[in-house]
LOMIGU-897189 format. One record per residue (C-alpha): x, y, z negated; residue number from 1; residue in three letters. Coordinates in Angstrom, 2 decimals, padded with zeros to 5 digits, m for minus. Each point is the difference from the previous one (the first is absolute). Example, Ala and Ser with C-alpha at 12.3 -4.5 7.8 and 13.67 -1.06 7.14 Angstrom:
BEGIN
{x=012.30 y=m004.50 z=m007.80 pos=1 code=ALA};
{x=001.37 y=003.44 z=000.66 pos=2 code=SER};
***
This chain:
BEGIN
{x=054.28 y=109.57 z=m127.24 pos=1 code=UNK};
{x=001.87 y=m003.34 z=m000.48 pos=2 code=UNK};
{x=000.04 y=m000.41 z=003.80 pos=3 code=UNK};
{x=001.43 y=003.49 z=000.48 pos=4 code=UNK};
{x=002.57 y=m000.69 z=m002.69 pos=5 code=UNK};
{x=001.03 y=m003.23 z=001.71 pos=6 code=UNK};
{x=000.31 y=001.75 z=003.37 pos=7 code=UNK};
{x=002.09 y=002.74 z=m001.58 pos=8 code=UNK};
{x=002.28 y=m002.54 z=m001.66 pos=9 code=UNK};
{x=000.31 y=m001.88 z=003.30 pos=10 code=UNK};
{x=001.05 y=003.17 z=001.83 pos=11 code=UNK};
{x=002.54 y=000.76 z=m002.71 pos=12 code=UNK};
{x=001.46 y=m003.49 z=000.32 pos=13 code=UNK};
{x=000.27 y=000.43 z=003.78 pos=14 code=UNK};
{x=001.86 y=003.28 z=m000.45 pos=15 code=UNK};
{x=002.35 y=m001.59 z=m002.53 pos=16 code=UNK};
{x=000.65 y=m002.98 z=002.30 pos=17 code=UNK};
{x=000.60 y=002.35 z=002.93 pos=18 code=UNK};
{x=002.55 y=002.01 z=m001.99 pos=19 code=UNK};
{x=001.72 y=m003.18 z=m001.16 pos=20 code=UNK};
{x=000.28 y=m001.16 z=003.63 pos=21 code=UNK};
{x=001.67 y=003.28 z=000.90 pos=22 code=UNK};
{x=002.36 y=m000.29 z=m002.97 pos=23 code=UNK};
{x=000.95 y=m003.55 z=000.98 pos=24 code=UNK};
{x=000.68 y=000.95 z=003.63 pos=25 code=UNK};
{x=002.08 y=003.01 z=m001.08 pos=26 code=UNK};
{x=001.97 y=m002.34 z=m002.27 pos=27 code=UNK};
{x=000.66 y=m002.36 z=002.92 pos=28 code=UNK};
{x=001.10 y=002.95 z=002.16 pos=29 code=UNK};
{x=002.41 y=001.31 z=m002.62 pos=30 code=UNK};
{x=001.62 y=m003.38 z=m000.64 pos=31 code=UNK};
{x=000.33 y=m000.95 z=003.71 pos=32 code=UNK};
{x=003.80 y=000.42 z=000.05 pos=33 code=UNK};
{x=000.57 y=m000.88 z=m003.65 pos=34 code=UNK};
{x=m001.59 y=m003.25 z=m001.18 pos=35 code=UNK};
{x=m001.78 y=m002.77 z=001.92 pos=36 code=UNK};
{x=m001.63 y=m001.31 z=m003.17 pos=37 code=UNK};
{x=m001.52 y=003.41 z=m000.74 pos=38 code=UNK};
{x=m001.32 y=000.21 z=003.57 pos=39 code=UNK};
{x=m001.77 y=m003.35 z=m000.39 pos=40 code=UNK};
{x=m001.46 y=000.94 z=m003.39 pos=41 code=UNK};
{x=m001.40 y=003.33 z=001.22 pos=42 code=UNK};
{x=m001.37 y=m001.48 z=003.24 pos=43 code=UNK};
{x=m001.85 y=m002.77 z=m001.83 pos=44 code=UNK};
{x=m001.30 y=002.50 z=m002.56 pos=45 code=UNK};
{x=m001.39 y=002.05 z=002.91 pos=46 code=UNK};
{x=m001.67 y=m003.17 z=001.36 pos=47 code=UNK};
{x=m001.58 y=m000.79 z=m003.39 pos=48 code=UNK};
{x=m001.37 y=003.52 z=m000.49 pos=49 code=UNK};
{x=m001.26 y=000.04 z=003.61 pos=50 code=UNK};
{x=m001.94 y=m003.24 z=m000.51 pos=51 code=UNK};
{x=m001.46 y=001.36 z=m003.23 pos=52 code=UNK};
{x=m001.02 y=003.25 z=001.73 pos=53 code=UNK};
{x=m001.64 y=m001.79 z=002.93 pos=54 code=UNK};
{x=m001.84 y=m002.33 z=m002.38 pos=55 code=UNK};
{x=m001.62 y=003.13 z=m001.45 pos=56 code=UNK};
{x=m000.65 y=001.61 z=003.39 pos=57 code=UNK};
{x=m000.02 y=m002.16 z=003.14 pos=58 code=UNK};
{x=001.22 y=002.59 z=002.50 pos=59 code=UNK};
{x=002.21 y=m001.05 z=002.91 pos=60 code=UNK};
{x=m001.08 y=002.60 z=002.57 pos=61 code=UNK};
{x=003.64 y=000.87 z=000.70 pos=62 code=UNK};
{x=000.48 y=m003.47 z=001.51 pos=63 code=UNK};
{x=m002.06 y=001.12 z=003.00 pos=64 code=UNK};
{x=003.10 y=001.84 z=001.20 pos=65 code=UNK};
{x=001.16 y=m001.48 z=003.33 pos=66 code=UNK};
{x=003.56 y=m000.41 z=m001.26 pos=67 code=UNK};
{x=m001.27 y=m002.52 z=m002.54 pos=68 code=UNK};
{x=m001.51 y=m001.96 z=002.89 pos=69 code=UNK};
{x=003.45 y=m000.32 z=001.60 pos=70 code=UNK};
{x=001.53 y=m000.91 z=m003.35 pos=71 code=UNK};
{x=m002.71 y=m002.62 z=m000.41 pos=72 code=UNK};
{x=000.89 y=m001.48 z=003.40 pos=73 code=UNK};
{x=003.62 y=m000.17 z=m001.10 pos=74 code=UNK};
{x=m000.97 y=m001.74 z=m003.24 pos=75 code=UNK};
{x=m002.32 y=m002.44 z=001.79 pos=76 code=UNK};
{x=002.68 y=m001.23 z=002.40 pos=77 code=UNK};
{x=002.53 y=m000.20 z=m002.82 pos=78 code=UNK};
{x=m002.48 y=m002.33 z=m001.69 pos=79 code=UNK};
{x=m000.51 y=m002.02 z=003.21 pos=80 code=UNK};
{x=003.78 y=m000.49 z=000.26 pos=81 code=UNK};
{x=m000.31 y=m002.20 z=m003.09 pos=82 code=UNK};
{x=m001.27 y=m002.78 z=002.28 pos=83 code=UNK};
{x=003.46 y=m000.15 z=001.57 pos=84 code=UNK};
{x=001.70 y=m000.19 z=m003.39 pos=85 code=UNK};
{x=000.14 y=m003.80 z=000.01 pos=86 code=UNK};
{x=002.22 y=m001.29 z=m002.82 pos=87 code=UNK};
{x=000.58 y=003.62 z=m001.09 pos=88 code=UNK};
{x=m003.71 y=000.70 z=m000.47 pos=89 code=UNK};
{x=000.29 y=000.69 z=m003.74 pos=90 code=UNK};
{x=002.84 y=002.43 z=000.66 pos=91 code=UNK};
{x=m002.08 y=001.70 z=002.72 pos=92 code=UNK};
{x=m002.97 y=000.32 z=m002.33 pos=93 code=UNK};
{x=002.14 y=001.55 z=m002.73 pos=94 code=UNK};
{x=001.59 y=002.44 z=002.44 pos=95 code=UNK};
{x=m003.39 y=000.98 z=001.43 pos=96 code=UNK};
{x=m001.45 y=000.97 z=m003.37 pos=97 code=UNK};
{x=003.19 y=001.41 z=m001.52 pos=98 code=UNK};
{x=000.83 y=002.21 z=002.98 pos=99 code=UNK};
{x=m002.71 y=000.77 z=002.51 pos=100 code=UNK};
{x=m003.18 y=m000.45 z=m002.04 pos=101 code=UNK};
{x=001.61 y=001.94 z=m002.85 pos=102 code=UNK};
{x=000.94 y=002.73 z=002.51 pos=103 code=UNK};
{x=m003.56 y=000.21 z=001.32 pos=104 code=UNK};
{x=m001.30 y=000.33 z=m003.55 pos=105 code=UNK};
{x=002.56 y=002.70 z=m000.82 pos=106 code=UNK};
{x=m000.96 y=002.05 z=003.07 pos=107 code=UNK};
{x=m003.64 y=m000.32 z=m001.03 pos=108 code=UNK};
{x=000.71 y=001.16 z=m003.55 pos=109 code=UNK};
{x=002.17 y=002.92 z=001.16 pos=110 code=UNK};
{x=m002.53 y=001.09 z=002.66 pos=111 code=UNK};
{x=m002.76 y=m000.01 z=m002.61 pos=112 code=UNK};
{x=002.10 y=001.92 z=m002.51 pos=113 code=UNK};
{x=001.60 y=002.67 z=002.19 pos=114 code=UNK};
{x=m003.09 y=001.61 z=001.52 pos=115 code=UNK};
{x=000.85 y=003.23 z=m001.82 pos=116 code=UNK};
{x=002.69 y=002.28 z=001.45 pos=117 code=UNK};
{x=001.12 y=000.97 z=m003.50 pos=118 code=UNK};
{x=000.60 y=m003.65 z=m000.82 pos=119 code=UNK};
{x=002.01 y=m000.43 z=003.18 pos=120 code=UNK};
{x=002.08 y=003.04 z=m000.92 pos=121 code=UNK};
{x=000.56 y=m001.36 z=m003.52 pos=122 code=UNK};
{x=001.13 y=m003.31 z=001.47 pos=123 code=UNK};
{x=002.44 y=001.75 z=002.33 pos=124 code=UNK};
{x=001.40 y=002.01 z=m002.92 pos=125 code=UNK};
{x=000.56 y=m003.21 z=m001.99 pos=126 code=UNK};
{x=001.71 y=m001.54 z=003.02 pos=127 code=UNK};
{x=002.32 y=003.01 z=000.30 pos=128 code=UNK};
{x=000.94 y=m000.13 z=m003.69 pos=129 code=UNK};
{x=000.97 y=m003.64 z=000.49 pos=130 code=UNK};
{x=001.79 y=000.87 z=003.26 pos=131 code=UNK};
{x=001.96 y=002.66 z=m001.90 pos=132 code=UNK};
{x=001.35 y=m002.72 z=m002.29 pos=133 code=UNK};
{x=000.96 y=m002.02 z=003.07 pos=134 code=UNK};
{x=001.88 y=002.95 z=001.54 pos=135 code=UNK};
{x=002.01 y=000.58 z=m003.20 pos=136 code=UNK};
{x=000.59 y=m003.74 z=m000.27 pos=137 code=UNK};
{x=001.25 y=m000.30 z=003.61 pos=138 code=UNK};
{x=002.33 y=003.00 z=m000.28 pos=139 code=UNK};
{x=001.39 y=m001.38 z=m003.27 pos=140 code=UNK};
{x=000.53 y=m003.38 z=001.64 pos=141 code=UNK};
{x=001.86 y=001.48 z=002.96 pos=142 code=UNK};
{x=002.10 y=002.70 z=m001.65 pos=143 code=UNK};
{x=000.34 y=m001.15 z=m003.64 pos=144 code=UNK};
{x=000.03 y=m003.75 z=000.60 pos=145 code=UNK};
{x=m002.96 y=m001.06 z=m002.15 pos=146 code=UNK};
{x=m003.72 y=m000.57 z=000.61 pos=147 code=UNK};
{x=m001.97 y=000.44 z=m003.22 pos=148 code=UNK};
{x=m003.53 y=m001.14 z=000.89 pos=149 code=UNK};
{x=000.66 y=m003.68 z=000.80 pos=150 code=UNK};
{x=003.77 y=m000.43 z=m000.07 pos=151 code=UNK};
{x=000.49 y=m000.53 z=003.75 pos=152 code=UNK};
{x=003.41 y=000.20 z=001.68 pos=153 code=UNK};
{x=001.10 y=001.79 z=003.16 pos=154 code=UNK};
{x=m000.18 y=m002.18 z=003.13 pos=155 code=UNK};
{x=003.17 y=m000.24 z=002.11 pos=156 code=UNK};
{x=m001.04 y=m000.69 z=003.59 pos=157 code=UNK};
{x=003.49 y=000.25 z=001.49 pos=158 code=UNK};
{x=003.42 y=001.40 z=m000.83 pos=159 code=UNK};
{x=m001.16 y=003.59 z=000.39 pos=160 code=UNK};
{x=m003.79 y=m000.27 z=m000.39 pos=161 code=UNK};
{x=m001.45 y=000.09 z=m003.52 pos=162 code=UNK};
{x=m003.77 y=000.17 z=m000.40 pos=163 code=UNK};
{x=m002.01 y=001.07 z=m003.02 pos=164 code=UNK};
{x=m003.09 y=m001.94 z=m001.03 pos=165 code=UNK};
{x=m001.01 y=001.81 z=m003.19 pos=166 code=UNK};
{x=m002.41 y=m002.11 z=m002.10 pos=167 code=UNK};
{x=m000.90 y=m002.15 z=003.03 pos=168 code=UNK};
{x=001.56 y=m003.37 z=000.86 pos=169 code=UNK};
{x=000.93 y=001.08 z=003.54 pos=170 code=UNK};
{x=000.82 y=003.31 z=001.67 pos=171 code=UNK};
{x=m002.89 y=m000.52 z=002.42 pos=172 code=UNK};
{x=m002.36 y=m000.09 z=m002.97 pos=173 code=UNK};
{x=001.34 y=003.34 z=m001.16 pos=174 code=UNK};
{x=m000.32 y=001.38 z=003.54 pos=175 code=UNK};
{x=m003.64 y=m001.07 z=000.19 pos=176 code=UNK};
{x=m000.80 y=001.68 z=m003.31 pos=177 code=UNK};
{x=001.74 y=003.22 z=001.02 pos=178 code=UNK};
{x=m001.76 y=000.35 z=003.35 pos=179 code=UNK};
{x=m003.30 y=m000.23 z=m001.84 pos=180 code=UNK};
{x=001.12 y=002.63 z=m002.51 pos=181 code=UNK};
{x=001.42 y=002.56 z=002.45 pos=182 code=UNK};
{x=m003.26 y=000.81 z=001.85 pos=183 code=UNK};
{x=m001.86 y=000.11 z=m003.31 pos=184 code=UNK};
{x=002.45 y=002.67 z=m001.19 pos=185 code=UNK};
{x=m000.41 y=001.77 z=003.35 pos=186 code=UNK};
{x=m003.78 y=000.09 z=m000.56 pos=187 code=UNK};
{x=000.61 y=002.20 z=m003.07 pos=188 code=UNK};
{x=002.72 y=002.11 z=001.63 pos=189 code=UNK};
{x=m002.19 y=000.78 z=003.03 pos=190 code=UNK};
{x=m002.95 y=001.29 z=m002.00 pos=191 code=UNK};
{x=m000.22 y=003.76 z=000.45 pos=192 code=UNK};
{x=m001.84 y=000.58 z=m003.27 pos=193 code=UNK};
{x=003.19 y=m000.71 z=m001.95 pos=194 code=UNK};
{x=002.56 y=002.68 z=m000.82 pos=195 code=UNK};
{x=003.39 y=m000.03 z=001.66 pos=196 code=UNK};
{x=001.66 y=m001.20 z=m003.21 pos=197 code=UNK};
{x=m002.19 y=m003.11 z=m000.22 pos=198 code=UNK};
{x=000.34 y=m000.69 z=003.70 pos=199 code=UNK};
{x=003.76 y=000.50 z=m000.21 pos=200 code=UNK};
{x=000.26 y=m002.54 z=m002.83 pos=201 code=UNK};
{x=m001.98 y=m002.54 z=002.03 pos=202 code=UNK};
{x=002.27 y=000.64 z=003.01 pos=203 code=UNK};
{x=003.07 y=m000.56 z=m002.20 pos=204 code=UNK};
{x=m001.53 y=m003.19 z=m001.36 pos=205 code=UNK};
{x=m000.72 y=m001.15 z=003.55 pos=206 code=UNK};
{x=003.56 y=000.72 z=001.12 pos=207 code=UNK};
{x=001.36 y=m002.06 z=m002.91 pos=208 code=UNK};
{x=m002.27 y=m002.88 z=001.04 pos=209 code=UNK};
{x=001.25 y=000.30 z=003.58 pos=210 code=UNK};
{x=003.58 y=m000.12 z=m001.33 pos=211 code=UNK};
{x=m000.86 y=m003.19 z=m001.87 pos=212 code=UNK};
{x=m001.56 y=m001.38 z=003.18 pos=213 code=UNK};
{x=003.23 y=000.67 z=001.92 pos=214 code=UNK};
{x=002.06 y=m001.62 z=m002.77 pos=215 code=UNK};
{x=m002.18 y=m003.11 z=000.15 pos=216 code=UNK};
{x=001.34 y=m000.75 z=003.52 pos=217 code=UNK};
{x=m003.43 y=m001.50 z=000.75 pos=218 code=UNK};
{x=m000.31 y=000.28 z=003.77 pos=219 code=UNK};
{x=m003.64 y=m001.07 z=000.14 pos=220 code=UNK};
{x=m000.85 y=002.62 z=m002.60 pos=221 code=UNK};
{x=001.76 y=002.65 z=002.09 pos=222 code=UNK};
{x=m002.22 y=m000.90 z=002.95 pos=223 code=UNK};
{x=m003.09 y=000.08 z=m002.22 pos=224 code=UNK};
{x=001.05 y=003.42 z=m001.31 pos=225 code=UNK};
{x=000.36 y=001.36 z=003.53 pos=226 code=UNK};
{x=m003.46 y=m001.35 z=000.91 pos=227 code=UNK};
{x=m001.69 y=001.70 z=m002.94 pos=228 code=UNK};
{x=001.99 y=003.19 z=000.62 pos=229 code=UNK};
{x=m001.34 y=000.11 z=003.56 pos=230 code=UNK};
{x=m003.56 y=m000.55 z=m001.26 pos=231 code=UNK};
{x=000.22 y=002.74 z=m002.64 pos=232 code=UNK};
{x=001.59 y=002.58 z=002.23 pos=233 code=UNK};
{x=m002.23 y=m000.70 z=003.01 pos=234 code=UNK};
{x=m003.20 y=000.24 z=m002.04 pos=235 code=UNK};
{x=001.14 y=003.19 z=m001.69 pos=236 code=UNK};
{x=001.01 y=001.48 z=003.37 pos=237 code=UNK};
{x=003.61 y=000.61 z=m001.00 pos=238 code=UNK};
{x=001.60 y=m001.38 z=003.15 pos=239 code=UNK};
{x=003.07 y=002.22 z=m000.33 pos=240 code=UNK};
{x=000.59 y=m001.30 z=m003.50 pos=241 code=UNK};
{x=m000.28 y=m003.53 z=001.39 pos=242 code=UNK};
{x=002.74 y=000.80 z=002.51 pos=243 code=UNK};
{x=002.24 y=001.43 z=m002.74 pos=244 code=UNK};
{x=m000.48 y=m002.96 z=m002.36 pos=245 code=UNK};
{x=000.50 y=m002.51 z=002.81 pos=246 code=UNK};
{x=003.16 y=001.76 z=001.15 pos=247 code=UNK};
{x=001.38 y=000.08 z=m003.54 pos=248 code=UNK};
{x=m000.78 y=m003.69 z=m000.48 pos=249 code=UNK};
{x=001.70 y=m000.95 z=003.28 pos=250 code=UNK};
{x=002.98 y=002.21 z=m000.82 pos=251 code=UNK};
{x=000.32 y=m001.63 z=m003.42 pos=252 code=UNK};
{x=m000.04 y=m003.44 z=001.59 pos=253 code=UNK};
{x=002.64 y=001.12 z=002.52 pos=254 code=UNK};
{x=002.60 y=001.55 z=m002.29 pos=255 code=UNK};
{x=m000.04 y=m002.48 z=m002.91 pos=256 code=UNK};
{x=001.56 y=m003.28 z=001.21 pos=257 code=UNK};
{x=m001.76 y=m002.30 z=m002.48 pos=258 code=UNK};
{x=m003.42 y=001.41 z=000.87 pos=259 code=UNK};
{x=000.74 y=m000.10 z=003.73 pos=260 code=UNK};
{x=001.06 y=m003.62 z=m000.19 pos=261 code=UNK};
{x=m003.06 y=m001.00 z=m002.02 pos=262 code=UNK};
{x=m002.35 y=001.81 z=002.38 pos=263 code=UNK};
{x=001.49 y=m001.35 z=003.23 pos=264 code=UNK};
{x=m000.13 y=m003.56 z=m001.30 pos=265 code=UNK};
{x=m003.74 y=000.34 z=m000.60 pos=266 code=UNK};
{x=m001.01 y=m002.46 z=002.71 pos=267 code=UNK};
{x=003.21 y=m002.00 z=000.36 pos=268 code=UNK};
{x=000.48 y=m003.54 z=m001.22 pos=269 code=UNK};
{x=002.70 y=m000.88 z=m002.50 pos=270 code=UNK};
{x=m001.04 y=002.67 z=m002.45 pos=271 code=UNK};
{x=m000.42 y=m000.53 z=m003.71 pos=272 code=UNK};
{x=m003.41 y=m001.65 z=000.38 pos=273 code=UNK};
{x=000.54 y=m001.81 z=003.33 pos=274 code=UNK};
{x=m003.42 y=001.22 z=001.04 pos=275 code=UNK};
{x=000.09 y=m001.22 z=003.57 pos=276 code=UNK};
{x=000.69 y=m003.60 z=m001.00 pos=277 code=UNK};
{x=m002.66 y=000.17 z=m002.70 pos=278 code=UNK};
{x=m002.55 y=001.52 z=002.38 pos=279 code=UNK};
{x=000.76 y=m002.72 z=002.55 pos=280 code=UNK};
{x=m000.72 y=m002.66 z=m002.62 pos=281 code=UNK};
{x=m003.22 y=001.78 z=m000.97 pos=282 code=UNK};
{x=m001.06 y=000.11 z=003.67 pos=283 code=UNK};
{x=000.56 y=m003.76 z=000.33 pos=284 code=UNK};
{x=m002.26 y=m000.49 z=m003.00 pos=285 code=UNK};
{x=m002.63 y=002.32 z=001.51 pos=286 code=UNK};
{x=m000.05 y=m001.86 z=003.34 pos=287 code=UNK};
{x=m000.84 y=m003.23 z=m001.81 pos=288 code=UNK};
{x=m003.12 y=001.41 z=m001.70 pos=289 code=UNK};
{x=m000.77 y=003.42 z=001.53 pos=290 code=UNK};
{x=m003.68 y=000.26 z=m001.04 pos=291 code=UNK};
{x=m000.20 y=m001.13 z=m003.63 pos=292 code=UNK};
{x=003.68 y=m000.15 z=m000.91 pos=293 code=UNK};
{x=001.86 y=m002.58 z=m002.06 pos=294 code=UNK};
{x=m001.85 y=000.93 z=m003.18 pos=295 code=UNK};
{x=000.15 y=003.04 z=m002.25 pos=296 code=UNK};
{x=003.10 y=000.01 z=m002.19 pos=297 code=UNK};
{x=001.84 y=m002.75 z=001.92 pos=298 code=UNK};
{x=002.50 y=002.00 z=002.07 pos=299 code=UNK};
{x=002.99 y=m000.61 z=m002.23 pos=300 code=UNK};
{x=m000.87 y=m003.69 z=m000.40 pos=301 code=UNK};
{x=000.08 y=m000.59 z=003.76 pos=302 code=UNK};
{x=002.58 y=002.56 z=001.10 pos=303 code=UNK};
{x=003.06 y=m002.27 z=m000.17 pos=304 code=UNK};
{x=m001.64 y=m002.40 z=002.49 pos=305 code=UNK};
{x=000.08 y=002.68 z=002.72 pos=306 code=UNK};
{x=003.49 y=001.39 z=m000.54 pos=307 code=UNK};
{x=003.54 y=m001.19 z=m000.56 pos=308 code=UNK};
{x=002.27 y=001.19 z=m002.78 pos=309 code=UNK};
{x=m002.28 y=002.75 z=m001.30 pos=310 code=UNK};
{x=m001.41 y=m001.86 z=m002.98 pos=311 code=UNK};
{x=m003.20 y=001.28 z=m001.60 pos=312 code=UNK};
{x=m001.01 y=003.56 z=000.88 pos=313 code=UNK};
{x=m002.88 y=002.38 z=000.48 pos=314 code=UNK};
{x=m000.76 y=001.11 z=003.56 pos=315 code=UNK};
{x=001.41 y=003.53 z=m000.56 pos=316 code=UNK};
{x=m003.10 y=001.15 z=001.87 pos=317 code=UNK};
{x=m003.34 y=000.06 z=m001.83 pos=318 code=UNK};
{x=m002.02 y=m000.31 z=003.20 pos=319 code=UNK};
{x=001.87 y=m003.03 z=001.32 pos=320 code=UNK};
{x=m000.32 y=m001.68 z=m003.38 pos=321 code=UNK};
{x=m003.75 y=000.66 z=m000.19 pos=322 code=UNK};
{x=m000.36 y=m001.36 z=003.54 pos=323 code=UNK};
{x=002.10 y=m003.08 z=m000.75 pos=324 code=UNK};
{x=m001.88 y=m000.77 z=m003.20 pos=325 code=UNK};
{x=m003.57 y=001.10 z=000.77 pos=326 code=UNK};
{x=m000.30 y=000.38 z=003.78 pos=327 code=UNK};
{x=m000.65 y=002.74 z=002.52 pos=328 code=UNK};
{x=m003.55 y=000.76 z=m001.19 pos=329 code=UNK};
{x=001.18 y=000.68 z=m003.54 pos=330 code=UNK};
{x=002.76 y=002.23 z=001.34 pos=331 code=UNK};
{x=m002.49 y=001.86 z=002.22 pos=332 code=UNK};
{x=m002.28 y=000.57 z=m003.00 pos=333 code=UNK};
{x=002.87 y=001.42 z=m002.04 pos=334 code=UNK};
{x=001.18 y=002.30 z=002.80 pos=335 code=UNK};
{x=m003.56 y=001.23 z=000.59 pos=336 code=UNK};
{x=m000.34 y=000.64 z=m003.74 pos=337 code=UNK};
{x=003.11 y=002.19 z=m000.13 pos=338 code=UNK};
{x=m000.62 y=001.55 z=003.43 pos=339 code=UNK};
{x=m003.60 y=000.95 z=m000.80 pos=340 code=UNK};
{x=001.10 y=001.86 z=m003.12 pos=341 code=UNK};
{x=002.64 y=001.93 z=001.91 pos=342 code=UNK};
{x=m002.34 y=000.83 z=002.90 pos=343 code=UNK};
{x=m002.81 y=001.19 z=m002.22 pos=344 code=UNK};
{x=002.45 y=001.79 z=m002.29 pos=345 code=UNK};
{x=001.33 y=002.06 z=002.91 pos=346 code=UNK};
{x=m003.55 y=000.98 z=001.00 pos=347 code=UNK};
{x=m000.89 y=000.88 z=m003.58 pos=348 code=UNK};
{x=003.18 y=002.06 z=m000.52 pos=349 code=UNK};
{x=m000.63 y=002.02 z=003.15 pos=350 code=UNK};
{x=m003.37 y=000.94 z=m001.42 pos=351 code=UNK};
{x=000.83 y=000.47 z=m003.69 pos=352 code=UNK};
{x=003.73 y=000.94 z=000.09 pos=353 code=UNK};
{x=000.46 y=m001.90 z=m003.28 pos=354 code=UNK};
{x=003.72 y=m000.52 z=m000.64 pos=355 code=UNK};
{x=m000.61 y=m002.72 z=m002.57 pos=356 code=UNK};
{x=m001.60 y=m002.09 z=002.72 pos=357 code=UNK};
{x=002.87 y=000.81 z=002.37 pos=358 code=UNK};
{x=002.52 y=m001.14 z=m002.60 pos=359 code=UNK};
{x=m001.85 y=m003.28 z=m000.56 pos=360 code=UNK};
{x=m000.35 y=m000.67 z=003.74 pos=361 code=UNK};
{x=003.65 y=000.75 z=000.67 pos=362 code=UNK};
{x=001.05 y=m002.25 z=m002.88 pos=363 code=UNK};
{x=m002.13 y=m002.80 z=001.46 pos=364 code=UNK};
{x=001.48 y=000.50 z=003.47 pos=365 code=UNK};
{x=003.58 y=000.01 z=m001.29 pos=366 code=UNK};
{x=m000.64 y=m003.16 z=m002.01 pos=367 code=UNK};
{x=m001.57 y=m001.81 z=002.97 pos=368 code=UNK};
{x=002.87 y=000.97 z=002.33 pos=369 code=UNK};
{x=002.59 y=m001.19 z=m002.52 pos=370 code=UNK};
{x=m001.95 y=m003.25 z=m000.39 pos=371 code=UNK};
{x=001.01 y=m000.85 z=003.57 pos=372 code=UNK};
{x=003.58 y=m000.37 z=m001.25 pos=373 code=UNK};
{x=m000.51 y=m001.66 z=m003.38 pos=374 code=UNK};
{x=m002.51 y=m001.73 z=m002.26 pos=375 code=UNK};
{x=m001.37 y=002.70 z=m002.30 pos=376 code=UNK};
{x=m003.40 y=m001.70 z=m000.07 pos=377 code=UNK};
{x=001.64 y=m002.95 z=m001.76 pos=378 code=UNK};
{x=001.44 y=002.09 z=m002.85 pos=379 code=UNK};
{x=m002.16 y=000.45 z=m003.12 pos=380 code=UNK};
{x=001.10 y=003.61 z=m000.51 pos=381 code=UNK};
{x=m000.38 y=001.11 z=003.60 pos=382 code=UNK};
{x=m003.16 y=m001.88 z=000.94 pos=383 code=UNK};
{x=m001.70 y=001.36 z=m003.14 pos=384 code=UNK};
{x=001.01 y=003.49 z=001.13 pos=385 code=UNK};
{x=m001.36 y=m000.70 z=003.50 pos=386 code=UNK};
{x=m003.40 y=m001.22 z=m001.23 pos=387 code=UNK};
{x=m000.44 y=002.92 z=m002.42 pos=388 code=UNK};
{x=000.95 y=002.56 z=002.68 pos=389 code=UNK};
{x=m002.48 y=m001.68 z=002.37 pos=390 code=UNK};
{x=m002.67 y=000.11 z=m002.68 pos=391 code=UNK};
{x=000.63 y=003.71 z=m000.56 pos=392 code=UNK};
{x=m000.48 y=000.71 z=003.70 pos=393 code=UNK};
{x=m003.23 y=m002.01 z=000.10 pos=394 code=UNK};
{x=m001.13 y=001.70 z=m003.20 pos=395 code=UNK};
{x=000.64 y=003.35 z=001.66 pos=396 code=UNK};
{x=m002.20 y=m001.04 z=002.92 pos=397 code=UNK};
{x=m002.69 y=m001.12 z=m002.47 pos=398 code=UNK};
{x=000.02 y=003.30 z=m001.86 pos=399 code=UNK};
{x=m003.32 y=001.86 z=000.37 pos=400 code=UNK};
{x=002.08 y=003.13 z=000.59 pos=401 code=UNK};
{x=001.55 y=m001.25 z=003.25 pos=402 code=UNK};
{x=m003.13 y=m001.13 z=001.82 pos=403 code=UNK};
{x=002.11 y=m002.41 z=002.02 pos=404 code=UNK};
{x=m001.00 y=m003.27 z=m001.59 pos=405 code=UNK};
{x=m002.33 y=m002.55 z=001.49 pos=406 code=UNK};
{x=000.23 y=001.49 z=003.45 pos=407 code=UNK};
{x=002.89 y=m002.41 z=000.71 pos=408 code=UNK};
***
């Protein structure tokens, strides 16, 4: 009897720890656009509860997923880049653990937690409640002149172009958040088991988010939005709708001068971020150490040596920065990690027709496309969102209800 009592108590503790992990992750999701300190607190609480849970039950079967293999390759070569850190070794070591190792751990925790479709749905609902605050905040910032979540100001890009940023430091940060939120809203609006009133409210919510996306003037986010729109509409077979939405988007860009100017300058130098000059400097850095990079976390320390008059800057391209810092093998591992989730997600959606999965996949695609134009993976808010979304997708694959896991 004492043994049975101990086993029962152990199982109860595991359930409690599991629920606390979910609570902590939901807290991190809700506070993504609101408070960096709260994000850190909730993430580390999730880590602590996860360690406690695994100490009671040593179960890491979900790590057999092939996507974790690619993520492990990425992490390995990030670690090997430390050997090129030289005098910046301590900085490299700190960046490795604070960013990439922490990200790997967060994906692991999220994948272990979100193996239940109900939990994934609850997480998406929490995200949408937080996104609703962001929409109200952005509209208040643009039309009433104040931003109430973090006290940010409108960003004047030129005489006629004014961008909103909401609670984010930069309009590109807002754009990245919105293109994750829009397909998640679409996943609820597309479900046929909902009444027309509920679906109509989700459509209205989605349109307001699209309006905020347009007001952000974030060109990279616009491209990411178009990519996820194509994915959603192609997988749902609504090709005509794709043509209508694409036509409306192109028409909007054509008739509004500010939007047209921002869109046409997408790949031209001399823009607000001087991307071409920055990318050229990043490429010079890559050519010097193409295989293991200059060392994780060192891009900004070395950047001024490869450019003139640009000062200290991020690469404005996540993939170039990963390559410059950690080498081509690390970049390949990261791309295979994201690509494997998208590939398998498409196969799984075709079989299961699960719109939650479609929303998560589309959000991941939009984020990855936008990452070609900026450095979302180097923002605490956005990279936390990326890792949790990735963990949800891997958790979905690991769910015993999907039957997809462990086949790779």
